[in-house]
C-alpha beads as a LAMMPS data file, in Angstrom:
LAMMPS data file: protein, C-alpha beads

213 atoms
212 bonds

1 atom types
1 bond types

-500.0 500.0 xlo xhi
-500.0 500.0 ylo yhi
-500.0 500.0 zlo zhi

Masses

1 110.0

Atoms # bond

1 1 1 253.024 -64.623 3.112
2 1 1 250.146 -62.319 4.031
3 1 1 248.371 -63.672 7.108
4 1 1 245.018 -62.361 8.249
5 1 1 244.364 -62.743 11.960
6 1 1 240.610 -62.856 12.457
7 1 1 240.537 -62.387 16.208
8 1 1 242.800 -60.317 18.432
9 1 1 243.016 -62.513 21.515
10 1 1 245.857 -64.430 23.092
11 1 1 246.085 -67.110 20.386
12 1 1 246.320 -64.533 17.606
13 1 1 248.929 -62.705 19.678
14 1 1 251.083 -65.773 20.371
15 1 1 250.996 -67.220 16.859
16 1 1 251.120 -63.833 15.158
17 1 1 254.208 -62.804 17.129
18 1 1 256.091 -65.869 15.933
19 1 1 254.925 -65.485 12.335
20 1 1 255.855 -61.819 12.262
21 1 1 259.336 -62.797 13.477
22 1 1 259.511 -65.275 10.585
23 1 1 258.962 -62.420 8.136
24 1 1 255.268 -62.736 7.332
25 1 1 253.037 -59.691 6.828
26 1 1 250.057 -59.551 9.186
27 1 1 246.742 -57.755 9.407
28 1 1 244.415 -58.009 12.412
29 1 1 240.672 -57.786 12.981
30 1 1 238.825 -58.071 16.268
31 1 1 235.496 -57.326 17.852
32 1 1 237.206 -54.491 19.748
33 1 1 238.916 -52.128 17.319
34 1 1 241.329 -50.739 19.952
35 1 1 242.486 -54.245 20.864
36 1 1 243.013 -55.144 17.199
37 1 1 244.992 -51.966 16.592
38 1 1 247.166 -52.593 19.663
39 1 1 247.980 -56.115 18.492
40 1 1 248.662 -54.894 14.958
41 1 1 251.151 -52.350 16.285
42 1 1 252.881 -55.043 18.335
43 1 1 253.180 -57.264 15.261
44 1 1 254.300 -54.466 12.958
45 1 1 251.149 -54.858 10.902
46 1 1 247.873 -53.028 10.546
47 1 1 244.277 -53.444 11.650
48 1 1 241.062 -53.547 9.666
49 1 1 237.534 -54.874 9.626
50 1 1 236.908 -58.594 9.385
51 1 1 236.112 -58.271 5.683
52 1 1 239.178 -56.120 5.020
53 1 1 241.481 -58.584 6.763
54 1 1 239.891 -61.545 4.978
55 1 1 240.363 -59.819 1.618
56 1 1 244.006 -58.989 2.459
57 1 1 245.020 -62.495 3.494
58 1 1 246.786 -65.195 1.532
59 1 1 245.759 -67.380 4.454
60 1 1 243.468 -66.478 7.340
61 1 1 243.638 -67.701 10.927
62 1 1 240.265 -67.639 12.681
63 1 1 240.966 -67.420 16.412
64 1 1 237.922 -66.539 18.512
65 1 1 236.000 -68.059 21.401
66 1 1 233.391 -70.446 20.064
67 1 1 230.627 -68.243 21.492
68 1 1 231.774 -65.450 19.173
69 1 1 232.013 -67.575 16.035
70 1 1 228.556 -66.730 14.606
71 1 1 229.295 -62.994 14.869
72 1 1 232.741 -63.442 13.322
73 1 1 231.440 -65.454 10.383
74 1 1 228.697 -62.890 9.778
75 1 1 231.277 -60.101 9.686
76 1 1 233.520 -62.055 7.286
77 1 1 230.658 -62.748 4.915
78 1 1 231.887 -64.160 1.608
79 1 1 235.311 -62.481 1.776
80 1 1 237.057 -65.826 2.381
81 1 1 235.320 -67.722 -0.400
82 1 1 237.871 -69.970 -2.110
83 1 1 240.651 -68.905 0.292
84 1 1 242.849 -70.911 2.688
85 1 1 241.623 -70.786 6.298
86 1 1 243.188 -72.179 9.461
87 1 1 240.774 -72.945 12.299
88 1 1 242.376 -73.176 15.756
89 1 1 239.155 -72.950 17.760
90 1 1 237.581 -75.386 20.205
91 1 1 233.807 -75.668 20.676
92 1 1 234.191 -76.941 24.247
93 1 1 231.941 -75.903 27.130
94 1 1 233.706 -75.847 30.469
95 1 1 231.016 -77.195 32.794
96 1 1 231.297 -80.804 31.630
97 1 1 234.106 -80.286 29.078
98 1 1 232.082 -81.586 26.166
99 1 1 231.766 -80.435 22.570
100 1 1 228.965 -78.036 21.687
101 1 1 228.786 -79.119 18.048
102 1 1 226.533 -81.757 16.495
103 1 1 227.961 -85.227 17.284
104 1 1 230.443 -86.244 14.598
105 1 1 230.464 -82.733 13.141
106 1 1 233.411 -80.364 13.632
107 1 1 233.414 -76.606 13.993
108 1 1 235.996 -76.618 11.203
109 1 1 233.422 -78.137 8.856
110 1 1 230.851 -75.530 9.871
111 1 1 233.370 -72.750 9.146
112 1 1 234.128 -74.207 5.736
113 1 1 230.439 -74.415 4.882
114 1 1 229.721 -70.883 6.130
115 1 1 232.646 -69.173 4.384
116 1 1 233.088 -71.192 1.211
117 1 1 236.811 -71.275 2.032
118 1 1 239.238 -74.172 2.340
119 1 1 239.695 -75.019 6.013
120 1 1 242.499 -76.807 7.824
121 1 1 242.192 -77.596 11.540
122 1 1 245.433 -76.908 13.433
123 1 1 246.949 -75.325 16.551
124 1 1 243.950 -76.241 18.737
125 1 1 245.560 -78.680 21.192
126 1 1 247.772 -76.356 23.235
127 1 1 247.453 -73.464 25.656
128 1 1 248.679 -70.082 24.465
129 1 1 251.796 -70.419 26.616
130 1 1 252.985 -73.336 24.512
131 1 1 252.894 -71.204 21.356
132 1 1 254.871 -68.515 23.186
133 1 1 257.785 -70.942 23.627
134 1 1 260.681 -70.288 21.243
135 1 1 260.501 -72.957 20.037
136 1 1 258.011 -75.350 21.661
137 1 1 260.152 -78.332 22.701
138 1 1 259.455 -81.157 25.138
139 1 1 262.067 -83.699 26.272
140 1 1 264.407 -81.990 23.776
141 1 1 262.016 -82.797 20.920
142 1 1 260.029 -80.286 18.846
143 1 1 256.308 -80.247 19.446
144 1 1 254.376 -82.303 16.902
145 1 1 251.393 -80.340 15.556
146 1 1 248.637 -82.433 13.943
147 1 1 246.558 -80.805 11.245
148 1 1 243.855 -81.978 8.871
149 1 1 242.154 -80.664 5.769
150 1 1 241.239 -81.478 2.200
151 1 1 242.725 -78.631 0.161
152 1 1 246.366 -79.189 -0.909
153 1 1 247.220 -75.463 -0.993
154 1 1 245.892 -74.843 2.510
155 1 1 247.702 -77.922 3.801
156 1 1 250.977 -76.679 2.281
157 1 1 250.587 -73.219 3.821
158 1 1 249.737 -74.738 7.194
159 1 1 252.778 -77.021 6.998
160 1 1 254.957 -73.947 6.408
161 1 1 253.432 -71.981 9.280
162 1 1 253.878 -74.899 11.684
163 1 1 257.513 -75.233 10.630
164 1 1 257.993 -71.483 11.165
165 1 1 257.188 -72.054 14.849
166 1 1 259.961 -74.629 15.136
167 1 1 257.414 -77.458 15.345
168 1 1 256.957 -80.684 13.397
169 1 1 253.845 -80.811 11.160
170 1 1 251.790 -84.015 11.135
171 1 1 249.064 -84.309 8.507
172 1 1 246.426 -86.717 9.842
173 1 1 243.920 -86.760 6.991
174 1 1 240.979 -84.878 5.571
175 1 1 238.756 -82.383 7.344
176 1 1 236.556 -85.214 8.613
177 1 1 239.293 -85.785 11.222
178 1 1 238.754 -82.307 12.709
179 1 1 236.135 -83.465 15.185
180 1 1 238.725 -85.880 16.633
181 1 1 241.142 -82.984 17.185
182 1 1 238.370 -80.991 18.832
183 1 1 237.558 -83.950 21.113
184 1 1 241.249 -84.245 22.041
185 1 1 241.215 -80.546 22.885
186 1 1 238.299 -81.116 25.264
187 1 1 240.545 -83.473 27.234
188 1 1 243.424 -80.978 27.289
189 1 1 241.120 -78.155 28.388
190 1 1 239.690 -80.296 31.199
191 1 1 243.234 -81.021 32.404
192 1 1 244.126 -77.335 32.365
193 1 1 240.989 -76.375 34.276
194 1 1 241.769 -78.997 36.948
195 1 1 245.228 -77.612 37.624
196 1 1 247.632 -79.108 35.109
197 1 1 250.471 -76.911 33.910
198 1 1 249.548 -74.709 30.893
199 1 1 252.426 -76.360 29.028
200 1 1 250.623 -79.737 29.089
201 1 1 250.642 -81.261 25.592
202 1 1 250.157 -84.482 23.681
203 1 1 253.396 -85.233 21.821
204 1 1 254.726 -88.181 19.841
205 1 1 257.716 -90.128 21.096
206 1 1 260.650 -90.385 18.698
207 1 1 262.476 -93.622 19.548
208 1 1 265.468 -92.570 17.457
209 1 1 266.352 -90.065 20.191
210 1 1 267.339 -90.968 23.769
211 1 1 264.577 -90.426 26.291
212 1 1 265.622 -88.408 29.330
213 1 1 265.649 -90.516 32.486

Bonds

1 1 1 2
2 1 2 3
3 1 3 4
4 1 4 5
5 1 5 6
6 1 6 7
7 1 7 8
8 1 8 9
9 1 9 10
10 1 10 11
11 1 11 12
12 1 12 13
13 1 13 14
14 1 14 15
15 1 15 16
16 1 16 17
17 1 17 18
18 1 18 19
19 1 19 20
20 1 20 21
21 1 21 22
22 1 22 23
23 1 23 24
24 1 24 25
25 1 25 26
26 1 26 27
27 1 27 28
28 1 28 29
29 1 29 30
30 1 30 31
31 1 31 32
32 1 32 33
33 1 33 34
34 1 34 35
35 1 35 36
36 1 36 37
37 1 37 38
38 1 38 39
39 1 39 40
40 1 40 41
41 1 41 42
42 1 42 43
43 1 43 44
44 1 44 45
45 1 45 46
46 1 46 47
47 1 47 48
48 1 48 49
49 1 49 50
50 1 50 51
51 1 51 52
52 1 52 53
53 1 53 54
54 1 54 55
55 1 55 56
56 1 56 57
57 1 57 58
58 1 58 59
59 1 59 60
60 1 60 61
61 1 61 62
62 1 62 63
63 1 63 64
64 1 64 65
65 1 65 66
66 1 66 67
67 1 67 68
68 1 68 69
69 1 69 70
70 1 70 71
71 1 71 72
72 1 72 73
73 1 73 74
74 1 74 75
75 1 75 76
76 1 76 77
77 1 77 78
78 1 78 79
79 1 79 80
80 1 80 81
81 1 81 82
82 1 82 83
83 1 83 84
84 1 84 85
85 1 85 86
86 1 86 87
87 1 87 88
88 1 88 89
89 1 89 90
90 1 90 91
91 1 91 92
92 1 92 93
93 1 93 94
94 1 94 95
95 1 95 96
96 1 96 97
97 1 97 98
98 1 98 99
99 1 99 100
100 1 100 101
101 1 101 102
102 1 102 103
103 1 103 104
104 1 104 105
105 1 105 106
106 1 106 107
107 1 107 108
108 1 108 109
109 1 109 110
110 1 110 111
111 1 111 112
112 1 112 113
113 1 113 114
114 1 114 115
115 1 115 116
116 1 116 117
117 1 117 118
118 1 118 119
119 1 119 120
120 1 120 121
121 1 121 122
122 1 122 123
123 1 123 124
124 1 124 125
125 1 125 126
126 1 126 127
127 1 127 128
128 1 128 129
129 1 129 130
130 1 130 131
131 1 131 132
132 1 132 133
133 1 133 134
134 1 134 135
135 1 135 136
136 1 136 137
137 1 137 138
138 1 138 139
139 1 139 140
140 1 140 141
141 1 141 142
142 1 142 143
143 1 143 144
144 1 144 145
145 1 145 146
146 1 146 147
147 1 147 148
148 1 148 149
149 1 149 150
150 1 150 151
151 1 151 152
152 1 152 153
153 1 153 154
154 1 154 155
155 1 155 156
156 1 156 157
157 1 157 158
158 1 158 159
159 1 159 160
160 1 160 161
161 1 161 162
162 1 162 163
163 1 163 164
164 1 164 165
165 1 165 166
166 1 166 167
167 1 167 168
168 1 168 169
169 1 169 170
170 1 170 171
171 1 171 172
172 1 172 173
173 1 173 174
174 1 174 175
175 1 175 176
176 1 176 177
177 1 177 178
178 1 178 179
179 1 179 180
180 1 180 181
181 1 181 182
182 1 182 183
183 1 183 184
184 1 184 185
185 1 185 186
186 1 186 187
187 1 187 188
188 1 188 189
189 1 189 190
190 1 190 191
191 1 191 192
192 1 192 193
193 1 193 194
194 1 194 195
195 1 195 196
196 1 196 197
197 1 197 198
198 1 198 199
199 1 199 200
200 1 200 201
201 1 201 202
202 1 202 203
203 1 203 204
204 1 204 205
205 1 205 206
206 1 206 207
207 1 207 208
208 1 208 209
209 1 209 210
210 1 210 211
211 1 211 212
212 1 212 213
């Protein structure tokens, strides 16, 4: 699979490293060309502009700070129209840990409207260090990764990419559920900022397995 990483920060690094190890081909774009090229070299891929990476991708991961989203979407233009997109971003301000989007409206929906692509929300509930785990496991159980979206192809690709990390995919519905995932992320981010371990996660309990005492 050809994965376009639209953003060259820590999330793109952590997820891209695992996907490269799984045999996927990657291309990276970032606001800083040197940073994108350095990450591309690390992943064994190549760097390009936002439009070039969007055109290259079978599926694109948009991974930028919410403050940089307008710039990123402008640079992408219409290059993702009709394409699968994974949105892992959180529009959460860190003064009161509240969402910056219109109430009831998700950033994922705004991205879909702006790009004309098919968006799935995923990978937004954990700190980068969780995605660096090989694999992410808690109490001897794989991390459950919720995702939501309307397009069957994008959901299938997302399911595969979650599985490639050694995690358990959990489809929770259409893209209208994305604002719930973003609200959950606001809680996680507030916990991290108040001193909780970066490996703090929400995970489902599997009662078929013994729980460590």
